[in-house]
GUDOTI-564159 format. One record per residue (C-alpha): residue in one letter; y, z, x. Coordinates in pm, whole numbers, padded with zeros to 5 digits, always signed. Last residue first. Layout:
BEGIN
AYZX/...
END
This chain:
BEGIN
S-01068-00161-13114/F-01086-00492-12893/Q-00915-00368-12563/N-01075-00031-12623/I-01405-00165-12639/V-01368-00360-12316/K-01222-00083-12094/N-01481+00164-12186/L-01766-00076-12106/S-01571-00143-11780/I-01519+00214-11679/N-01893+00273-11795/V-02019-00001-11561/S-01841+00098-11269/E-02026+00450-11238/P-02326+00256-11176/S-02184+00186-10824/V-02118-00160-10703/Y-01746-00176-10659/E-01769+00198-10537/Q-01996+00071-10247/L-01707-00166-10135/T-01548+00074-09892/Y-01851+00160-09721/I-01898-00211-09650/R-01575-00262-09498/N-01608+00059-09298/Q-01927-00074-09164/L-01783-00418-09057/I-01495-00275-08884/E-01690+00019-08719/K-01929-00245-08570/E-01713-00499-08452/Y-01991-00697-08259/T-02073-00652-07881/D-02414-00495-07946/E-02591-00740-07733/V-02834-00864-07982/F-02585-00823-08262/D-02295-01034-08048/K-02595-01309-07967/I-02705-01330-08319/K-02316-01362-08435/A-02246-01642-08157/L-02570-01833-08249/I-02481-01817-08640/E-02125-01960-08541/S-02298-02236-08332/K-02537-02345-08593/N-02313-02383-08911/N-02552-02485-09145/S-02591-02150-09327/E-02196-02109-09355/T-02040-01825-09143/Q-02049-01432-09226/F-02057-01119-08987/S-01678-01115-08950/Y-01612-00896-09261/N-01226-00919-09218/E-01226-01250-09457/G-01349-01027-09776/L-01644-00901-09844/V-01634-00966-10237/R-01475-01330-10192/R-01739-01409-09917/T-02026-01296-10200/E-01833-01491-10476/S-01871-01811-10279/K-01610-02064-10149/K-01675-02079-09754/P-02039-02149-09835/S-02299-01846-09738/L-02506-01734-09447/V-02413-01353-09454/L-02525-01130-09167/F-02590-00768-09281/V-02425-00430-09153/K-02619-00138-09352/G-02457+00076-09640/L-02766+00043-09823/G-02538-00015-10116/I-02364-00317-09978/L-02701-00417-09900/E-02838-00361-10269/A-02509-00500-10409/L-02555-00839-10208/K-02904-00858-10296/V-02828-00891-10678/P-02672-01213-10565/M-02287-01272-10710/F-02345-01629-10793/P-02039-01903-10762/S-02160-02075-10486/D-01975-02374-10380/E-01953-02621-10078/Y-02336-02652-09958/S-02531-02472-09722/S-02686-02244-10009/E-02727-01877-09976/I-02871-01659-09729/L-02822-01283-09716/L-02998-01109-09419/P-03071-00775-09292/L-03036-00686-08915/D-03207-00388-08771/S-03452-00416-09066/N-03586-00059-09212/R-03329-00068-09552/M-03417-00427-09617/L-03781-00369-09626/A-03759-00035-09792/L-03542-00214-10077/S-03788-00530-10059/E-04115-00268-10118/A-03912-00084-10423/H-03877-00417-10593/S-04198-00527-10542/F-04302-00775-10301/R-04386-01140-10379/K-04591-01326-10143/D-04518-01560-09853/V-04510-01314-09554/V-04357-01472-09255/N-04305-01368-08912/L-04130-01618-08689/F-04039-01545-08281/E-04325-01749-08163/Y-04205-02049-08341/Y-04417-02357-08399/N-04735-02193-08490/T-04546-01951-08737/N-04469-02261-08955/L-04147-02184-09143/I-04005-02516-09094/K-04302-02678-09296/K-04289-02432-09575/H-03926-02451-09654/L-03948-02728-09927/N-04258-02549-10089/N-04029-02259-10189/I-04099-01921-09989/P-04208-01628-10208/G-04112-01299-10014/F-04068-01133-09667/F-03925-01368-09430/N-03883-01202-09077/L-03712-01330-08764/S-03862-01097-08480/I-03678-01100-08168/K-03785-00928-07863/T-04068-01185-07724/K-03827-01441-07645/F-03561-01194-07567/D-03588-01240-07207/P-03584-01589-07212/Y-03179-01562-07277/M-03067-01954-07340/K-03406-02069-07481/V-03411-01747-07651/F-03070-01810-07812/E-03160-02193-07881/E-03480-02101-08115/I-03235-01826-08280/A-02967-02097-08374/E-03266-02329-08469/I-03413-02062-08685/L-03084-02030-08863/T-03033-02397-08910/S-03355-02455-09077/P-03334-02146-09339/D-03228-02366-09625/R-03155-02149-09962/G-03143-02421-10209/S-03503-02472-10259/L-03535-02071-10288/L-03647-01819-10065/S-03757-01548-10272/G-03687-01194-10156/C-03622-01051-09823/H-03458-01210-09530/T-03498-00995-09195/I-03382-00983-08829/N-03572-00744-08664/I-03498-00670-08290/K-03852-00592-08154/S-04073-00316-08011/R-04060-00166-08362/D-04282-00432-08493/Y-04235-00388-08874/K-04466-00281-09109/V-04616-00440-09432/S-04761-00313-09709/P-04415-00075-09751/Q-04451+00258-09698/F-04198+00489-09920/N-04071+00841-09729/K-03707+00763-09842/K-03765+00612-10174/V-03445+00391-10229/L-03436+00355-10604/D-03221+00685-10629/E-02950+00520-10439/F-02888+00265-10727/F-02713-00033-10650/L-02515-00267-10907/H-02455-00607-10997/P-02079-00681-11085/F-01966-00680-11428/T-01652-00885-11413/F-01464-00926-11768/A-01332-01217-11938/P-01078-01240-12220/K-01044-01610-12345/F-00705-01738-12259/Y-00821-01981-12020/D-00980-02177-12288/G-01089-02526-12136/N-01449-02443-12242/L-01565-02533-11911/K-01284-02393-11716/L-01333-02064-11871/F-01700-02084-11774/F-01642-02141-11404/E-01365-01887-11373/N-01633-01617-11475/L-01865-01760-11248/L-01598-01697-10972/Y-01521-01378-11078/S-01903-01271-11062/P-02141-01040-11217/S-02039-01206-11571/A-01880-01172-11858/I-01709-01317-12184/A-01506-01228-12467/T-01493-01192-12850/S-01760-01464-12854/K-01727-01786-13106/S-01545-02011-12841/I-01768-01901-12554/I-02144-01982-12745/F-01984-02298-12866/K-01900-02389-12507/V-02265-02304-12400/H-02440-02485-12715/K-02229-02804-12644/I-02332-02820-12265/E-02688-02747-12409/K-02664-03040-12635/Q-02530-03284-12385/D-02787-03207-12109/F-03072-03240-12363/K-02955-03635-12434/P-02920-03676-12074/N-03301-03605-12026/F-03417-03602-11683/T-03169-03337-11568/S-02832-03385-11480/G-02560-03260-11215/T-02789-03272-10897/S-02889-02903-10947/Y-03002-02625-10716/P-02849-02834-10421/Y-02581-02847-10594/P-02389-02653-10836/M-02562-02552-11171/L-02408-02748-11453/C-02737-02954-11523/F-02883-02585-11565/P-02683-02494-11861/A-02569-02292-11766/P-02383-02107-11465/D-02564-01797-11384/N-02587-01428-11488/F-02367-01503-11818/Y-02261-01226-12027/I-02144-01235-12363/L-01957-00957-12524/L-01950-00975-12892/N-01719-00749-13107/N-01900-00693-13456/K-01832-00783-13797/I-01926-01164-13824/S-02131-01180-13519/L-02420-00928-13634/T-02516-01184-13921/S-02679-01413-13677/S-02582-01748-13521/I-02396-01592-13237/L-02649-01352-13157/A-02941-01593-13161/R-02726-01847-12927/H-02653-01574-12675/S-03011-01446-12655/C-03140-01801-12586/I-02903-01865-12311/S-03173-01976-12096/T-02979-02053-11772/A-03079-01777-11546/I-03164-01483-11813/T-02961-01394-12066/R-02727-01081-12138/S-02561-01001-12483/F-02353-00687-12498/I-02264-00597-12879/L-01969-00357-12900/D-01831-00063-13107/F-02146-00143-13335/E-02194-00179-13708/R-02530-00157-13878/N-02666-00274-14187/E-02840-00585-14061/F-02979-00439-13767/K-03352-00476-13785/S-03374-00736-14026/N-03085-01000-13879/L-03172-00885-13541/Y-03552-00981-13608/K-03464-01330-13757/K-03215-01422-13492/L-03480-01344-13215/R-03733-01546-13398/F-03575-01880-13428/I-03384-01837-13094/R-03717-01790-12931/Y-03850-02099-13124/E-03560-02308-13029/K-03580-02210-12651/L-03970-02302-12647/I-03919-02625-12817/S-03679-02730-12571/I-03471-02982-12723/G-03348-03333-12713/F-03565-03444-12998/Y-03789-03721-12875/K-03824-03642-12521/A-03766-03269-12492/F-03970-03245-12807/F-04269-03427-12658/N-04224-03290-12327/K-04267-02953-12429/I-04595-03019-12606/K-04729-03239-12323/S-04646-02935-12112/Y-04855-02666-12257/K-04803-02344-12120/S-04435-02205-12263/F-04506-02378-12613/I-04844-02226-12631/F-04749-01882-12489/D-04461-01825-12742/L-04657-01991-13035/K-04952-01691-12964/N-04703-01408-12997/N-04437-01274-12748/K-04344-00935-12840/L-03998-00831-12980/Q-03941-00476-12818/Y-03723-00250-12946/L-03586+00032-12696/K-03354+00330-12757/I-03202+00411-12455/K-03237+00785-12389/P-03543+00728-12200/N-03353+00552-11918/I-03533+00233-11836/W-03817+00284-11579/D-04099+00346-11815/P-04116-00038-11931/N-04429-00043-12072/S-04591-00363-12181/I-04428-00643-12001/E-04419-01016-12056/F-04226-01207-11787/Q-04450-01519-11769/P-04399-01524-12156/F-04018-01485-12162/E-03938-01150-12245/Y-03757-01040-12566/F-03553-00710-12511/V-03349-00542-12794/C-03152-00231-12661/D-02992+00038-12895/V-02755+00258-12705/N-02553+00553-12796/F-02271+00570-12552/Q-02042+00846-12403/N-02336+01100-12300/T-02584+00805-12278/D-02376+00700-11984/I-02473+00356-11887/A-02595+00288-11530/N-02932+00278-11646/L-02891-00035-11869/F-02681-00205-11587/N-02951-00159-11333/V-03237-00242-11545/T-03039-00560-11658/A-02986-00646-11256/I-03346-00591-11154/G-03471-00818-11440/E-03212-01066-11356/S-03334-01077-10980/S-03700-01163-11143/K-04065-01026-11149/N-04055-00669-11044/K-03756-00566-11228/N-03891-00697-11561/I-03639-00613-11808/C-03566-00965-11909/E-03417-01141-12250/V-03152-00882-12318/V-02952-00777-12635/I-02751-00470-12596/L-02629-00279-12920/L-02368-00020-12819/N-02224+00278-13044/K-01954+00472-12895/M-02008+00859-12927/
END
């Protein structure tokens, strides 16, 4: 049995996409091959007491939030003071201090075949704590990034390249470079994201591994009834999940508006559904009083509900930014591939999504390309698209997002550094 220590910052699958990704990763590990210890330290807003969706053969260690975690998270005056005068996030620094201390005390005399550290978004707290702990001296460290980090290096429109505090930005960039340099190897769900971090650190010889997001068929409950139901007299085109500021649906709406003007018979036969939290930037365009075909439910759905809604939709949507670069692999991409449904992708040409799907997957275009979106909606509604070719491509990719891929990759990493 090979010994793994996994350090994570979110296993709350109902509060964040990284929570979903981490839970899937943990549950994919073959506990007949690996003895797994997992430390989790949730951010206060994701705090959870009973994560009963994790394989019980994985030994969980929870570092619970204390009063200071909640104080540093809640009070803006305290956060702003430390950011302005010291160029730090007091909540992050406190979490790093606590997690480092916990790792040193709990695992001081343990050795592992591999320590795998996962962060959430641009936090990097778990990485910094692990790199500075005594565990980093005698263990191989695989550092996993889910997103570009720090936040100032997120692609536009999520970031403009800086925050209100340049001192903080520069410190965070130095931290990321230091983490990469001290790691045995890096990993991410995306080939393009690995390229991003290797370029940032200027070390193209650093080993990098891709652990794509996963899909578990068992999570799709066959008879599960979500809290909202589709109007089955209509063609349902559906986006599930958070509609973040960078995911602009306006061109899609304009394309469907033009389609129903061209084909008035479809005015009451198409429903464009948005199920999930809506960023304030998009609430005006998503006003259902303006568009008869719009159906918007602005609330957070459970993971099970989102999967059921995607499965039951006629045409699910995957919307990314309308700008040039998107190195992320969305969790939703793995889920849509796993569900085996044809879906419409609105994503930049240079994106991990389009790299994975390949050029022959014709149901993809940029989210601001109105004529292409209109053409693809028309093809779908009239059933004139290359259904068999698209379906076969999705089936081919299901192995890529299968749980078995995790164990193959873990063994590959361990064998390379043993």
